[in-house]
C-alpha positions as CSV (number, residue, x, y, z in Angstrom):
1,M,15.6,110.2,-52.2
2,K,15.7,110.4,-48.5
3,P,12.2,110.5,-47.0
4,A,11.6,113.5,-45.0
5,M,11.4,113.9,-41.3
6,I,8.1,113.9,-40.0
7,D,6.3,115.0,-36.9
8,V,4.8,112.3,-34.6
9,G,2.5,112.6,-31.5
10,I,1.5,110.0,-28.9
11,I,-1.9,109.9,-27.8
12,G,-1.7,108.7,-24.2
13,A,1.6,108.7,-23.2
14,S,1.8,108.0,-19.4
15,G,1.5,104.2,-19.9
16,Y,4.4,101.9,-20.3
17,T,3.8,101.8,-24.3
18,G,3.5,105.6,-24.7
19,A,7.0,105.6,-22.4
20,E,8.6,103.2,-25.0
21,L,7.6,104.9,-27.7
22,A,9.0,108.3,-26.4
23,R,12.1,106.3,-25.6
24,I,12.3,104.5,-29.3
25,L,11.2,107.8,-31.3
26,S,14.1,109.7,-29.3
27,N,16.7,107.5,-30.9
28,H,14.9,108.1,-34.5
29,P,16.7,110.2,-36.9
30,Q,13.8,111.1,-39.2
31,A,11.1,111.2,-36.5
32,R,10.3,114.4,-34.0
33,L,8.0,114.0,-31.2
34,R,5.8,117.1,-31.0
35,V,2.9,116.1,-28.9
36,A,2.1,113.8,-26.1
37,T,-1.4,113.7,-24.3
38,S,-2.0,112.7,-21.1
39,R,-5.2,114.2,-19.0
40,Q,-3.5,112.9,-15.6
41,H,0.0,114.5,-16.1
42,A,-1.1,118.0,-18.1
43,G,1.6,120.4,-17.8
44,R,4.3,118.1,-16.5
45,P,7.5,117.0,-18.8
46,L,7.2,113.8,-20.1
47,A,10.7,113.1,-18.8
48,D,9.6,113.9,-15.2
49,I,7.1,111.0,-15.3
50,F,9.7,108.5,-17.1
51,P,13.0,109.9,-15.5
52,Q,14.9,107.8,-18.0
53,L,14.0,110.0,-20.5
54,R,15.7,113.0,-19.3
55,G,17.9,114.9,-21.3
56,R,16.7,113.5,-24.4
57,V,12.9,113.9,-24.6
58,E,11.8,117.4,-24.1
59,V,7.8,117.6,-24.8
60,V,5.3,118.7,-22.1
61,C,2.5,116.2,-21.5
62,E,-0.8,117.9,-22.9
63,E,-4.7,117.7,-22.3
64,V,-5.4,118.7,-26.0
65,A,-7.8,117.1,-28.5
66,G,-9.7,117.5,-31.8
67,E,-8.4,120.4,-34.6
68,E,-5.9,121.8,-32.0
69,L,-4.4,118.2,-31.8
70,F,-4.3,116.8,-34.8
71,A,-2.5,119.8,-36.3
72,R,0.4,119.4,-34.5
73,A,1.5,116.0,-36.1
74,D,1.4,113.7,-39.2
75,L,1.5,110.8,-37.6
76,F,-0.2,109.5,-34.4
77,F,0.4,106.9,-31.9
78,A,-3.1,106.0,-30.2
79,A,-1.5,104.5,-27.3
80,V,-4.6,104.2,-25.4
81,P,-7.2,101.4,-24.1
82,H,-9.9,99.9,-26.2
83,K,-13.2,102.1,-26.5
84,T,-11.1,105.3,-26.5
85,A,-9.0,104.5,-29.5
86,M,-12.1,103.6,-31.7
87,E,-13.4,107.2,-30.7
88,L,-10.2,109.4,-31.4
89,V,-9.0,107.4,-35.0
90,P,-11.8,108.8,-37.3
91,G,-11.0,112.4,-36.5
92,I,-7.0,111.7,-37.0
93,L,-8.1,110.2,-40.4
94,A,-10.4,113.0,-41.4
95,A,-7.9,115.3,-40.6
96,G,-5.8,113.7,-43.5
97,K,-3.4,112.5,-40.7
98,K,-2.1,108.4,-40.4
99,V,-3.0,106.4,-37.0
100,I,-0.9,103.5,-35.4
101,D,-3.4,102.0,-33.0
102,L,-2.0,99.8,-30.4
103,S,-5.1,99.0,-28.9
104,A,-7.6,96.1,-29.9
105,D,-10.2,98.4,-31.8
106,F,-9.3,97.8,-35.2
107,R,-7.4,94.3,-35.1
108,L,-10.6,92.1,-35.5
109,R,-12.3,92.1,-38.9
110,D,-15.5,90.8,-37.9
111,V,-17.3,93.6,-35.9
112,A,-19.6,90.7,-34.4
113,V,-16.5,89.1,-33.1
114,Y,-15.0,92.6,-31.7
115,E,-18.2,93.2,-29.7
116,E,-18.5,89.5,-28.4
117,W,-15.1,90.0,-26.8
118,Y,-15.0,93.7,-26.1
119,Q,-17.7,95.8,-26.6
120,P,-20.0,97.7,-29.1
121,H,-18.1,99.3,-32.2
122,S,-18.4,102.9,-32.9
123,C,-16.9,102.8,-36.3
124,P,-16.9,99.2,-37.6
125,E,-16.8,100.7,-41.2
126,L,-13.1,101.2,-40.7
127,L,-12.5,97.6,-39.9
128,A,-12.0,96.5,-43.4
129,E,-9.6,99.4,-44.2
130,A,-7.3,98.7,-41.0
131,V,-4.2,96.8,-41.8
132,Y,-3.5,94.1,-39.4
133,G,0.6,95.4,-38.1
134,L,2.6,92.3,-38.1
135,P,5.5,93.6,-40.7
136,E,6.6,90.0,-41.5
137,L,3.2,89.2,-42.7
138,Y,1.9,92.3,-44.3
139,R,4.5,94.7,-45.1
140,R,3.3,95.7,-48.4
141,Q,-0.3,96.7,-47.2
142,I,1.1,98.3,-44.2
143,A,3.3,100.7,-46.3
144,G,0.1,101.8,-48.3
145,A,-2.3,102.2,-44.9
146,R,-3.1,105.1,-43.0
147,L,-4.7,102.9,-40.2
148,V,-2.6,100.4,-39.0
149,A,-3.9,98.2,-36.1
150,N,-0.6,97.3,-34.0
151,P,-0.9,93.5,-32.9
152,G,-1.2,92.3,-29.1
153,C,1.7,91.3,-27.7
154,Y,0.7,87.4,-27.2
155,P,-0.3,87.4,-30.9
156,T,2.8,88.7,-32.0
157,S,4.9,85.7,-30.4
158,V,2.4,83.0,-31.3
159,I,1.7,84.0,-34.9
160,L,5.3,84.6,-35.8
161,A,6.2,81.1,-34.3
162,L,3.6,79.5,-36.3
163,A,3.5,81.0,-39.4
164,P,6.0,79.0,-41.2
165,L,3.9,75.9,-40.0
166,L,0.6,76.7,-41.1
167,G,1.3,78.3,-44.3
168,A,2.9,74.8,-45.3
169,E,0.5,72.8,-44.1
170,A,3.1,71.0,-41.8
171,V,1.0,70.8,-38.7
172,L,-2.6,69.7,-37.9
173,A,-4.3,73.2,-37.6
174,D,-6.7,72.0,-34.5
175,T,-3.9,70.5,-32.5
176,I,-2.6,73.8,-31.5
177,I,-1.7,74.4,-27.8
178,I,-0.5,77.6,-26.7
179,D,1.6,78.0,-23.2
180,A,2.6,81.7,-22.7
181,K,4.1,83.5,-20.4
182,S,4.4,87.3,-20.0
183,G,5.9,89.9,-17.7
184,T,3.6,92.4,-15.3
185,S,4.0,95.3,-17.3
186,G,1.5,93.5,-20.0
187,A,-1.2,94.4,-17.7
188,G,-0.5,98.1,-17.9
189,R,0.6,101.0,-15.7
190,A,-2.7,101.3,-13.8
191,A,-2.6,100.5,-10.3
192,Q,-4.0,96.9,-9.5
193,T,-3.7,94.7,-6.6
194,A,-2.9,91.5,-9.3
195,T,0.2,93.2,-10.4
196,L,1.3,94.6,-6.9
197,F,4.7,93.7,-6.2
198,C,3.8,91.6,-3.1
199,E,1.3,89.4,-5.2
200,V,3.9,88.7,-8.3
201,H,7.2,88.6,-6.3
202,D,8.4,84.7,-6.0
203,G,5.1,83.8,-7.9
204,F,3.7,82.5,-10.9
205,R,0.4,81.7,-12.2
206,P,-2.0,81.1,-14.8
207,Y,-4.9,83.6,-15.8
208,K,-7.7,84.2,-17.8
209,V,-7.7,80.2,-18.2
210,G,-10.3,78.3,-20.6
211,R,-10.9,80.7,-23.6
212,S,-11.2,83.8,-21.6
213,H,-8.5,86.0,-22.9
214,R,-8.8,88.4,-25.2
215,H,-6.2,87.6,-27.4
216,T,-7.8,84.4,-28.2
217,P,-9.9,85.7,-31.5
218,E,-7.1,87.6,-32.8
219,I,-4.6,84.8,-32.5
220,E,-7.3,82.6,-34.3
221,Q,-8.2,85.0,-36.9
222,E,-4.5,85.4,-38.3
223,L,-3.7,81.5,-37.9
224,A,-7.0,81.0,-39.9
225,V,-5.5,83.4,-42.6
226,L,-2.2,81.6,-42.6
227,A,-4.0,78.0,-42.4
228,G,-6.5,78.9,-45.0
229,R,-9.5,77.7,-42.6
230,S,-11.0,78.9,-39.5
231,L,-9.2,77.0,-36.5
232,Q,-9.4,77.1,-32.7
233,V,-6.4,76.9,-30.3
234,S,-5.8,76.1,-26.7
235,F,-4.3,79.6,-25.3
236,T,-3.2,79.9,-21.7
237,P,-1.5,82.9,-20.8
238,H,0.8,82.8,-17.3
239,L,1.8,86.1,-15.3
240,L,6.0,86.0,-14.4
241,P,7.5,87.8,-12.0
242,L,9.4,89.7,-14.4
243,S,8.6,93.3,-15.5
244,R,8.8,92.6,-19.3
245,G,9.0,89.8,-21.6
246,I,6.8,87.2,-23.2
247,L,7.6,83.2,-23.9
248,S,5.5,81.1,-25.7
249,T,5.8,77.4,-26.2
250,I,3.4,76.3,-28.7
251,Y,2.4,72.5,-29.3
252,A,1.3,70.8,-32.3
253,T,0.7,67.6,-34.0
254,L,3.1,67.4,-37.0
255,A,1.6,66.5,-40.4
256,P,3.0,63.5,-41.8
257,G,5.8,63.8,-44.5
258,F,7.5,66.6,-42.3
259,D,10.8,66.1,-40.1
260,R,13.1,68.2,-38.5
261,E,15.3,69.2,-42.0
262,T,12.1,70.1,-43.7
263,I,10.9,72.0,-40.8
264,S,14.2,74.2,-40.8
265,A,13.8,75.0,-44.2
266,L,10.4,76.2,-43.8
267,Y,11.5,78.9,-41.3
268,R,14.4,79.9,-43.1
269,Q,12.5,80.1,-46.3
270,Q,10.1,82.7,-44.7
271,Y,12.6,84.4,-42.1
272,Q,16.1,84.6,-43.3
273,Q,15.7,88.0,-45.0
274,E,13.8,89.1,-41.9
275,P,15.6,91.8,-39.9
276,F,13.9,91.3,-36.4
277,V,13.1,87.3,-36.1
278,R,16.4,85.5,-35.1
279,L,16.1,81.5,-35.9
280,L,18.2,79.8,-32.9
281,T,20.0,76.6,-34.0
282,G,22.5,74.4,-32.2
283,G,20.5,73.4,-29.2
284,N,20.0,77.2,-28.3
285,L,16.5,78.2,-27.3
286,P,14.8,81.4,-26.9
287,A,14.7,83.3,-23.1
288,T,13.3,86.6,-22.4
289,Q,16.4,88.1,-21.0
290,Y,18.0,87.8,-24.7
291,V,15.7,89.9,-26.3
292,R,14.8,92.5,-23.5
293,G,14.7,96.2,-24.7
294,S,14.7,94.9,-28.6
295,N,12.7,94.4,-31.4
296,F,13.7,91.1,-32.0
297,C,11.4,87.7,-31.8
298,D,14.0,84.6,-31.2
299,I,12.5,81.4,-32.3
300,A,13.2,77.4,-32.2
301,F,11.8,74.4,-32.3
302,A,12.1,71.2,-31.3
303,I,10.4,67.7,-32.7
304,D,9.1,65.2,-29.9
305,S,9.4,61.8,-32.1
306,A,7.7,59.9,-29.3
307,T,4.0,61.7,-29.8
308,G,4.7,63.4,-33.5
309,R,4.2,66.5,-32.1
310,I,6.7,70.2,-32.5
311,I,7.4,72.2,-29.9
312,V,7.9,76.2,-31.1
313,M,9.5,78.4,-28.5
314,S,9.6,81.9,-29.4
315,A,10.2,85.2,-27.2
316,I,9.8,89.0,-27.5
317,D,9.8,92.0,-25.3
318,N,6.2,92.4,-24.6
319,I,6.6,96.3,-24.9
320,V,9.2,96.7,-27.9
321,K,8.2,93.8,-30.5
322,G,4.9,93.1,-28.6
323,A,3.8,97.0,-28.5
324,S,6.1,99.9,-29.6
325,G,8.8,98.7,-31.3
326,Q,6.5,97.1,-33.7
327,A,4.1,100.3,-34.0
328,V,7.7,102.0,-35.1
329,Q,8.4,99.4,-37.2
330,N,5.1,99.8,-38.7
331,M,5.5,103.7,-38.7
332,N,8.9,103.1,-40.6
333,L,7.0,101.2,-43.5
334,L,4.1,103.7,-43.4
335,C,6.7,106.6,-44.3
336,G,8.9,105.5,-46.6
337,F,11.8,105.0,-43.9
338,A,14.2,101.8,-43.6
339,E,12.5,99.4,-41.4
340,T,15.1,99.3,-39.4
341,T,15.3,102.7,-38.5
342,G,15.5,103.6,-34.9
343,L,15.4,99.9,-34.0
344,D,18.5,98.3,-34.5
345,G,19.5,98.5,-30.7
346,L,21.1,95.1,-29.3
347,P,19.0,93.6,-26.2
348,L,20.2,94.7,-22.8
349,F,21.8,92.2,-20.5
350,P,21.7,91.6,-17.8
């Protein structure tokens, strides 16, 4: 029997992830956007704030909270900053509704690690319940959850790229170096000097260097699950003069006994049935422009025989597969919809 329609809400609809959620949901045949909250833009149609939504999204932003808000939808996307999310989620769950949180508040399973990198956690009892929302690894757990922690954008690109290798012990886990680049939308929509046009145009720079980016513990947590032991990585993010997209280039030393043929077999075994992972062959390499606007993750690898290293490359759209598209993918699993519903559009090019 075909699953019924559901009513959904976006809490924090005036950021990039909120706008992208509204765009994707406008094409979803089984989800109706019933409420969108924004303190700053209360009373304004969401399509006035984001003109690309004109004619398709009629919802008006509201400053509504508590029971009045929770009564309006069956499932909520929390597209708000960390700390704000943890204040909202317990009330949503208490109202018997499901929530997909796009902040970092429920991604880390160890409260001490979370508090080291962020701030005190007000509802640590929910960390054990939250399911990490990477469908390619946790599909079954997501389907039975009521709280899904949507992964970060950098971690999505890295974990998908390395999962087949770590699961098969094909690389030495302590040799992983991650060189990742993101478009400026990854920094959010709030005005800040570092992402002004004149600061990023014609420029390219690293940031949060030396184990200081907050996605580091998230990456290490999930890679440790795959490797079956704790590990540490070298992770350096860079800011690209692009609006959206992530390209991660990852280096690791190959374990003895693995070559191009065996590595290719590992990737095919892991991903050949995955609707949103595309394995590139024949010398084709991932590029941000070929995933733009889509929920795809493109992956390729090369082996440097001189150094014994493998080089894995992955590309995603940081707002889609790295945020809102993956959130809708998780919603589909939570609600029993076909996983690709509303997400099967091809990338935009040029």
